[in-house]
C-alpha positions as CSV (number, residue, x, y, z in Angstrom):
1,M,-0.5,0.6,-0.2
2,R,1.5,3.1,-1.2
3,A,0.0,5.4,1.5
4,S,0.0,4.9,4.9
5,Q,-3.3,4.3,7.0
6,S,-3.5,6.2,9.9
7,P,-2.6,4.4,13.3
8,Y,-6.0,4.6,14.9
9,R,-7.7,2.9,11.3
10,R,-4.7,0.2,11.4
11,L,-6.2,-0.5,15.3
12,L,-9.7,-0.8,14.2
13,G,-8.9,-3.2,11.2
14,R,-7.0,-5.4,13.0
15,I,-9.8,-5.5,15.9
16,F,-12.1,-6.2,13.3
17,H,-9.9,-9.0,11.6
18,A,-9.7,-10.7,14.9
19,I,-13.3,-11.0,15.7
20,A,-14.4,-11.9,12.1
21,S,-11.5,-14.3,11.5
22,V,-12.6,-16.1,14.9
23,W,-16.3,-15.8,14.4
24,V,-16.9,-16.0,10.8
25,V,-14.1,-16.5,7.7
26,G,-11.3,-18.2,9.3
27,P,-7.7,-17.2,8.2
28,V,-8.6,-14.7,5.5
29,Q,-5.9,-12.0,5.8
30,D,-8.3,-8.9,4.7
31,T,-11.9,-9.6,4.2
32,Q,-12.6,-6.1,3.8
33,C,-10.3,-5.3,1.0
34,G,-12.0,-3.7,-1.7
35,F,-10.4,-5.8,-4.8
36,K,-12.1,-8.8,-5.1
37,G,-12.8,-10.7,-8.3
38,F,-15.3,-13.5,-9.3
39,T,-16.1,-15.6,-12.2
40,R,-19.5,-14.9,-13.5
41,A,-21.1,-18.2,-12.1
42,A,-19.6,-17.6,-8.8
43,A,-20.6,-14.0,-8.4
44,Q,-24.2,-14.8,-9.6
45,D,-24.2,-17.9,-6.9
46,L,-22.7,-15.6,-4.0
47,F,-24.3,-12.3,-4.4
48,S,-28.0,-14.3,-5.1
49,R,-27.5,-15.4,-1.2
50,Q,-25.9,-12.7,0.3
51,R,-28.4,-10.7,2.9
52,I,-26.2,-8.1,4.9
53,T,-25.8,-4.7,3.1
54,S,-23.5,-2.6,5.2
55,I,-19.8,-2.0,5.0
56,V,-19.2,-6.2,6.5
57,F,-21.2,-7.3,3.6
58,D,-17.6,-8.4,2.3
59,V,-17.4,-10.5,5.5
60,E,-20.6,-12.7,4.6
61,L,-19.1,-12.8,0.8
62,V,-15.7,-14.9,2.5
63,F,-18.1,-16.6,4.7
64,L,-20.9,-18.0,1.9
65,A,-17.8,-18.8,-0.8
66,R,-15.7,-21.0,2.1
67,R,-19.3,-22.2,2.9
68,R,-20.6,-23.0,-0.9
69,G,-17.2,-24.9,-1.5
70,Y,-15.3,-22.4,-3.9
71,R,-11.6,-21.9,-3.8
72,L,-10.3,-18.8,-2.6
73,A,-6.7,-17.0,-3.7
74,I,-5.0,-14.0,-2.4
75,V,-3.2,-12.3,-5.0
76,P,-1.1,-9.1,-3.8
77,I,-1.9,-5.6,-5.4
78,R,-0.7,-2.1,-5.2
79,V,-3.2,0.3,-3.5
80,V,-3.3,3.4,-3.6
81,R,-4.9,5.5,-1.1
82,Q,-6.4,8.7,-1.8
83,A,-8.3,11.5,0.3
84,G,-11.8,12.0,0.3
85,V,-12.2,8.2,-0.1
86,A,-14.9,7.2,2.5
87,D,-13.2,5.2,6.2
88,A,-14.5,3.5,8.3
89,R,-16.0,5.5,11.2
90,A,-15.9,3.6,14.7
91,T,-18.8,5.4,16.0
92,R,-21.9,4.7,13.3
93,T,-20.6,2.5,10.9
94,G,-18.2,0.2,13.9
95,S,-21.8,-0.4,15.6
96,A,-23.4,-1.3,12.1
97,G,-20.1,-3.7,11.7
98,R,-20.7,-5.2,15.1
99,V,-24.2,-5.8,14.5
100,G,-23.2,-7.3,10.6
101,L,-21.2,-9.6,12.4
102,A,-23.3,-10.8,15.3
103,A,-25.7,-11.1,12.3
104,N,-23.6,-13.9,10.6
105,P,-23.3,-17.4,11.9
106,A,-19.8,-18.2,14.1
107,P,-18.0,-20.3,13.6
108,P,-18.8,-21.2,10.0
109,P,-19.8,-24.4,9.5
110,R,-17.6,-25.9,6.6
111,H,-19.4,-28.2,3.7
112,R,-22.4,-28.4,5.8
113,T,-26.0,-28.6,4.6
114,G,-29.1,-27.0,6.4
115,R,-29.4,-23.7,7.4
116,P,-26.1,-21.8,8.1
117,G,-26.6,-21.9,12.1
118,G,-23.2,-24.0,13.0
119,R,-25.9,-26.9,13.9
120,V,-26.1,-30.2,12.0
121,T,-29.8,-29.7,10.9
122,S,-30.9,-33.5,10.7
123,G,-33.6,-34.6,13.5
124,R,-32.1,-37.7,13.4
125,L,-29.2,-36.5,15.4
126,V,-31.3,-34.6,17.8
127,A,-32.2,-37.2,20.2
128,I,-30.5,-35.5,23.6
129,P,-32.2,-31.9,23.5
130,R,-29.5,-29.6,22.6
131,A,-29.1,-28.1,25.9
132,A,-28.7,-31.2,27.2
133,L,-25.8,-32.5,25.1
134,P,-23.2,-30.8,26.5
135,I,-23.7,-32.2,30.3
136,V,-24.4,-35.7,28.9
137,A,-21.2,-35.5,26.4
138,M,-18.9,-34.4,29.5
139,V,-20.5,-36.7,32.4
140,A,-20.3,-39.9,29.9
141,F,-16.7,-38.8,29.0
142,A,-15.5,-38.8,32.5
143,A,-17.3,-41.7,33.8
144,S,-15.7,-44.0,30.6
145,A,-12.1,-42.3,31.4
146,G,-12.4,-42.6,34.9
147,A,-13.7,-46.1,34.8
148,I,-10.8,-47.0,32.3
149,V,-8.3,-46.0,34.2
150,M,-9.6,-46.9,37.6
151,F,-10.0,-50.5,36.5
152,A,-6.8,-51.0,34.1
153,G,-5.0,-52.9,36.7
154,P,-1.3,-53.3,35.8
155,T,-2.1,-52.4,31.8
156,L,-2.4,-48.8,32.6
157,G,0.2,-46.7,30.7
158,Y,1.4,-49.9,29.0
159,D,2.8,-47.8,26.1
160,F,3.8,-44.7,28.6
161,E,6.2,-47.4,30.3
162,A,8.5,-47.8,26.8
163,Y,8.4,-43.7,26.8
164,F,9.5,-43.5,30.4
165,R,12.5,-46.4,30.0
166,A,13.6,-44.5,26.7
167,A,13.8,-41.0,28.2
168,Q,15.6,-43.0,31.5
169,R,18.3,-44.5,28.9
170,V,18.5,-41.0,27.5
171,V,19.5,-39.7,31.3
172,E,21.7,-42.4,31.7
173,G,23.4,-42.1,28.3
174,A,22.5,-45.7,27.3
175,A,21.4,-46.9,23.8
176,L,18.3,-45.9,23.2
177,Y,16.9,-48.9,20.8
178,D,16.8,-52.7,21.9
179,Q,18.4,-54.4,18.7
180,D,17.0,-57.7,20.1
181,V,13.0,-56.6,19.6
182,A,12.0,-58.6,16.6
183,A,8.7,-58.1,16.6
184,A,6.3,-54.9,17.5
185,G,3.4,-54.8,20.1
186,G,6.1,-56.4,23.4
187,F,6.1,-54.4,26.4
188,A,8.0,-51.3,27.0
189,I,9.5,-51.5,23.4
190,Y,10.4,-48.0,22.4
191,L,9.7,-47.9,18.3
192,Y,9.4,-44.1,17.9
193,P,11.9,-41.5,16.6
194,P,14.8,-40.3,19.1
195,P,13.5,-36.7,19.6
196,F,10.7,-37.6,21.2
197,A,12.6,-39.7,23.8
198,V,15.0,-36.8,24.3
199,A,11.3,-34.3,24.9
200,L,10.4,-36.8,27.5
201,V,13.6,-36.5,29.7
202,P,11.7,-34.1,32.3
203,L,9.3,-37.1,33.1
204,A,11.8,-39.3,33.3
205,L,13.2,-37.1,36.4
206,L,10.0,-37.9,38.3
207,P,8.9,-41.1,40.5
208,G,7.3,-43.5,38.3
209,G,4.1,-43.1,39.8
210,I,3.8,-39.2,39.5
211,A,5.3,-39.3,35.7
212,L,2.7,-41.7,34.7
213,L,-0.2,-39.5,36.2
214,T,1.2,-36.7,34.6
215,W,1.6,-38.4,31.3
216,E,-2.4,-39.6,31.6
217,T,-3.6,-36.1,32.4
218,V,-1.1,-34.8,29.2
219,T,-2.9,-37.5,26.7
220,V,-6.6,-36.6,28.2
221,C,-6.5,-32.7,27.9
222,A,-4.8,-33.3,24.7
223,L,-7.9,-34.9,23.6
224,L,-10.3,-32.4,25.2
225,L,-8.2,-30.0,23.7
226,G,-8.1,-31.0,20.2
227,V,-12.4,-31.5,20.4
228,A,-12.3,-28.4,21.5
229,L,-10.4,-26.7,18.5
230,M,-12.2,-28.3,15.7
231,P,-13.4,-26.4,13.1
232,V,-16.7,-27.5,13.4
233,S,-19.8,-26.3,15.4
234,R,-20.3,-26.9,19.4
235,T,-22.9,-29.3,18.4
236,V,-20.3,-31.3,16.2
237,R,-17.9,-31.2,19.0
238,W,-20.3,-31.9,22.0
239,L,-21.7,-35.2,19.7
240,V,-17.6,-35.9,18.8
241,L,-17.2,-36.2,22.6
242,L,-19.9,-38.0,23.1
243,S,-18.5,-40.6,20.9
244,A,-15.2,-40.8,22.4
245,A,-17.1,-41.7,25.8
246,I,-17.9,-45.2,24.2
247,D,-15.3,-45.4,21.4
248,W,-12.9,-48.3,22.5
249,P,-9.9,-46.8,20.1
250,V,-10.3,-43.4,22.4
251,L,-10.6,-45.2,25.9
252,Y,-8.0,-48.2,25.4
253,T,-5.5,-45.1,23.9
254,I,-6.1,-43.6,27.8
255,K,-5.7,-46.8,29.2
256,I,-2.2,-47.6,27.9
257,G,-1.5,-43.8,27.6
258,Q,-0.4,-44.0,23.8
259,V,0.2,-41.2,21.5
260,G,-2.7,-41.1,19.9
261,T,-4.2,-38.1,21.4
262,L,-1.1,-35.8,21.2
263,L,-1.6,-36.8,17.0
264,L,-5.5,-35.9,17.3
265,L,-4.4,-32.7,18.5
266,L,-1.5,-31.8,16.0
267,F,-3.5,-33.0,13.4
268,V,-6.3,-30.7,14.6
269,V,-4.3,-28.1,14.5
270,G,-3.3,-28.5,10.9
271,W,-7.1,-28.9,9.8
272,R,-8.0,-25.5,11.5
273,W,-5.1,-23.5,10.6
274,M,-4.3,-25.0,7.0
275,D,-3.7,-21.8,5.9
276,R,-1.5,-20.4,8.8
277,P,2.2,-21.4,7.3
278,W,3.8,-21.4,11.1
279,R,0.9,-23.3,12.7
280,L,0.7,-26.2,10.0
281,G,4.2,-26.6,9.6
282,A,5.0,-26.7,13.4
283,G,2.1,-29.3,13.5
284,I,3.4,-31.6,11.4
285,A,6.9,-31.2,12.2
286,V,5.5,-31.9,16.0
287,G,4.0,-35.2,14.7
288,A,6.4,-36.7,12.8
289,L,8.9,-36.3,15.5
290,I,6.6,-38.4,17.7
291,K,5.6,-40.9,15.2
292,V,6.5,-41.1,11.3
293,Q,3.2,-41.8,9.9
294,P,2.5,-37.7,10.0
295,V,5.2,-37.3,7.5
296,V,2.8,-38.0,4.7
297,L,1.1,-34.7,5.5
298,L,4.5,-32.8,4.3
299,I,3.2,-34.5,0.6
300,W,-0.3,-32.9,1.2
301,A,1.5,-29.7,2.1
302,M,3.6,-29.4,-1.0
303,M,1.0,-31.0,-3.8
304,T,-1.6,-28.3,-2.4
305,G,1.0,-25.3,-2.6
306,R,1.8,-25.0,1.1
307,R,5.5,-25.0,0.4
308,K,6.6,-22.9,3.2
309,A,4.5,-24.6,5.7
310,A,6.2,-27.7,4.4
311,G,9.6,-26.1,4.4
312,I,8.6,-24.9,8.3
313,A,8.1,-27.8,8.8
314,I,11.4,-29.8,7.5
315,G,13.4,-27.2,8.8
316,I,12.1,-27.9,12.4
317,V,12.7,-31.9,11.7
318,V,16.1,-30.9,10.7
319,G,17.1,-29.2,13.6
320,A,15.6,-31.7,16.3
321,A,17.7,-34.4,14.1
322,L,20.9,-32.5,14.5
323,V,20.5,-32.0,18.2
324,V,19.8,-35.9,18.2
325,T,22.7,-36.5,16.0
326,L,24.9,-34.6,18.6
327,L,23.4,-36.6,21.7
328,F,23.6,-39.9,20.7
329,G,25.7,-39.6,17.1
330,P,24.4,-41.1,13.5
331,S,24.4,-44.4,14.8
332,V,21.0,-43.9,16.7
333,W,19.3,-43.1,13.3
334,T,20.6,-46.3,11.6
335,D,19.4,-48.3,14.9
336,Y,16.1,-47.2,14.6
337,A,15.8,-47.7,11.0
338,A,17.2,-51.4,11.4
339,L,14.8,-52.0,14.0
340,L,11.6,-50.8,11.8
341,A,12.9,-53.0,9.4
342,R,12.3,-55.7,11.8
343,V,9.3,-55.1,13.4
344,N,7.3,-53.6,10.9
345,A,5.6,-56.7,9.2
346,P,2.4,-55.9,7.5
347,I,0.8,-59.4,7.3
348,T,2.8,-61.6,10.3
349,T,2.6,-58.5,13.2
350,P,0.0,-60.5,15.9
351,H,-3.0,-58.2,16.3
352,N,-2.5,-56.4,13.4
353,F,-5.8,-55.1,11.9
354,T,-4.3,-54.2,8.1
355,L,-6.2,-55.9,5.5
356,G,-3.4,-57.9,4.6
357,A,-3.1,-59.5,8.6
358,I,-6.5,-60.2,8.8
359,A,-6.8,-62.1,5.6
360,F,-3.6,-64.2,7.3
361,Q,-5.1,-64.6,10.4
362,L,-8.4,-65.8,8.1
363,G,-6.1,-68.5,6.9
364,A,-4.9,-67.2,3.7
365,P,-1.6,-67.7,2.4
366,V,1.1,-65.1,3.2
367,T,1.3,-64.5,-0.5
368,A,-1.9,-63.6,-0.9
369,A,-2.4,-61.9,2.3
370,S,0.6,-59.6,0.9
371,L,-0.8,-59.0,-2.6
372,I,-4.4,-57.8,-0.4
373,Q,-1.9,-55.5,1.5
374,L,0.0,-54.1,-1.3
375,V,-3.5,-53.3,-3.1
376,S,-4.9,-51.5,0.1
377,T,-1.6,-49.0,0.5
378,L,-1.6,-48.5,-3.6
379,A,-5.6,-47.9,-3.5
380,A,-4.8,-45.7,-0.4
381,I,-2.1,-43.8,-2.0
382,T,-4.3,-43.0,-5.7
383,M,-7.4,-42.0,-3.0
384,L,-4.7,-39.5,-1.5
385,I,-3.7,-38.0,-5.0
386,V,-7.1,-37.9,-6.2
387,A,-8.5,-35.9,-3.5
388,I,-5.7,-33.7,-3.7
389,R,-6.7,-33.2,-7.1
390,R,-10.2,-33.3,-7.0
391,C,-11.6,-32.4,-3.2
392,T,-11.3,-28.9,-1.4
393,N,-7.9,-28.7,1.1
394,E,-9.8,-29.2,3.8
395,A,-11.0,-32.8,2.9
396,S,-8.3,-33.6,0.8
397,Y,-6.3,-32.8,4.3
398,L,-8.4,-35.2,6.1
399,V,-8.1,-38.1,3.8
400,T,-4.0,-37.4,4.3
401,V,-4.5,-37.7,8.0
402,I,-6.8,-41.3,7.6
403,V,-4.1,-42.0,4.5
404,S,-1.3,-41.6,6.7
405,Q,-2.8,-44.4,8.9
406,L,-3.8,-46.7,6.3
407,V,-0.1,-46.8,4.8
408,S,1.3,-48.1,8.0
409,P,2.7,-51.7,8.0
410,V,1.2,-52.2,11.4
411,L,-2.5,-50.6,12.2
412,W,-3.0,-51.0,16.1
413,D,-7.6,-51.3,16.6
414,H,-6.7,-47.7,18.7
415,Y,-5.4,-45.9,15.7
416,A,-9.1,-45.6,15.0
417,M,-9.7,-43.3,17.5
418,L,-8.1,-40.3,15.2
419,L,-11.6,-41.4,13.1
420,L,-12.9,-38.7,15.0
421,L,-11.5,-36.0,13.1
422,P,-13.5,-37.0,9.5
423,V,-16.5,-38.1,11.8
424,A,-16.8,-34.3,12.9
425,Y,-16.0,-33.8,9.5
426,L,-18.9,-35.6,8.4
427,L,-21.4,-34.6,10.9
428,S,-20.9,-30.6,9.9
429,A,-21.8,-31.4,6.4
430,G,-25.1,-33.1,7.4
431,R,-23.9,-36.9,7.2
432,W,-25.6,-38.0,10.4
433,W,-24.7,-41.4,9.6
434,A,-21.1,-40.8,10.7
435,L,-22.1,-41.6,14.2
436,L,-22.3,-45.2,13.5
437,V,-18.2,-45.2,12.9
438,P,-17.8,-45.2,16.5
439,L,-20.5,-47.0,17.2
440,A,-19.3,-49.7,15.5
441,T,-15.7,-49.9,17.9
442,A,-18.0,-49.0,21.1
443,W,-16.6,-50.5,24.3
444,P,-19.8,-52.7,24.5
445,L,-18.7,-54.4,21.5
446,V,-15.0,-55.4,22.3
447,G,-14.6,-58.9,21.8
448,I,-17.8,-59.0,19.4
449,T,-16.7,-56.9,16.9
450,P,-14.9,-58.5,13.9
451,P,-11.1,-57.3,13.6
452,V,-12.3,-56.7,9.7
453,V,-14.4,-53.7,11.1
454,Y,-11.4,-51.6,11.9
455,P,-9.9,-51.4,8.4
456,L,-13.7,-51.3,7.0
457,V,-14.3,-48.2,9.0
458,F,-10.8,-46.7,7.8
459,W,-12.2,-46.8,4.3
460,L,-15.3,-46.0,5.1
461,T,-14.6,-42.9,6.2
462,L,-12.0,-42.4,3.8
463,V,-14.3,-42.6,0.7
464,A,-17.0,-40.6,2.8
465,V,-14.9,-37.8,3.2
466,A,-13.5,-37.9,-0.5
467,I,-17.2,-37.7,-2.1
468,V,-18.4,-35.1,0.6
469,G,-15.5,-33.0,0.2
470,R,-15.7,-32.7,-3.8
471,R,-14.7,-29.5,-5.1
472,T,-17.8,-27.4,-6.4
473,R,-17.4,-26.3,-10.1
474,P,-18.0,-22.7,-10.5
475,G,-22.0,-22.4,-11.1
476,A,-22.5,-25.9,-9.9
477,T,-24.9,-26.2,-6.9
478,P,-22.4,-28.3,-4.5
479,A,-23.4,-31.7,-2.7
């Protein structure tokens, strides 16, 4: 901008943007920029639906464009401010602006059917009165999480023990990885990247019981924060929390102290702030430093033009890797790679829930089971590429999250807790049947649910998100 604005006007603009970004439009940098371009079909569609006529009509336009599934692009321009051009006034117009914002729904529903009130409109979902839903969800989750911890017995913190012992070895200067391990799933086997063990050193300085209590608190808080930050309506968030209260993968993750809730939080950060490079990049990087699977999101970031976020993620990962290399030497990475090569057997690993492993457990020969697993992996990768090309960025991001688990050689049943993200997305789109996903893996059905249900619910949500999130062509009616 060639002519600078007054500090007062800049302050008003920042306040307005902060309110609008939280309530209505998400991470759009400048809703009030007067230079906006539309295709003819998009303009006819959006302006025919517009209702606000005050100076904040731009906010409604951006809201409608996002809700209708149009692609938004920010293009730099040169603006020359001239004397005599109308400015926003804090007295009358500012009040009108606040009224206009209040008239828009908050927060914006994404790819949601029904009225734009931020709520799922299907009457079939309103079995519980909305006023009671938060109370029911909180009480149900507190009761389920408390019960699973109280009655876990010696299995409480089963996975945490592996993290805790790895952090202790860091303090003692011992070898981080056990080279005698030949299969995944054993007790206290550390199978995670070296930086994660270094990050847990503060816990290693605590007594074991206090460290476990601290970790369990962190994992539960991560889950609650992840649900709270989901970019969906409050009603959907409460439904997701209620689903978590009965979902065995969620409760099992809490019981064994697994990192799934941390990954869920990081995936939600990327989902909510996918257009904020530092937040997206940091979320991807931290996820990749905890487990290998989130690295797949780097591919999504690069293919969707988020190269700055990808660069930030790579920079953080490389920096952490250098620190670890200085502490342990280069051999820690070769030890880690050798360990993964030994334990990542997608067919013969006991209690594995990949399609190939289940086929092998049902009696299929190793060759046939391996072929099934190969087809499943290639199909998941193909779905990822198609989603990036054909779906909205939001939908393709969630497809990538699901694919990151499907391409893993080992798919434990508790990995299905991450399906809370696509379930929230589908509920926001009015697909009430998405509640059947956590119901299919509910804790009352443990021991009854066939193992094949777990990979099937992954594939069901993958295909459903890709279909619901198909990019709207200009002039076409969104699904």
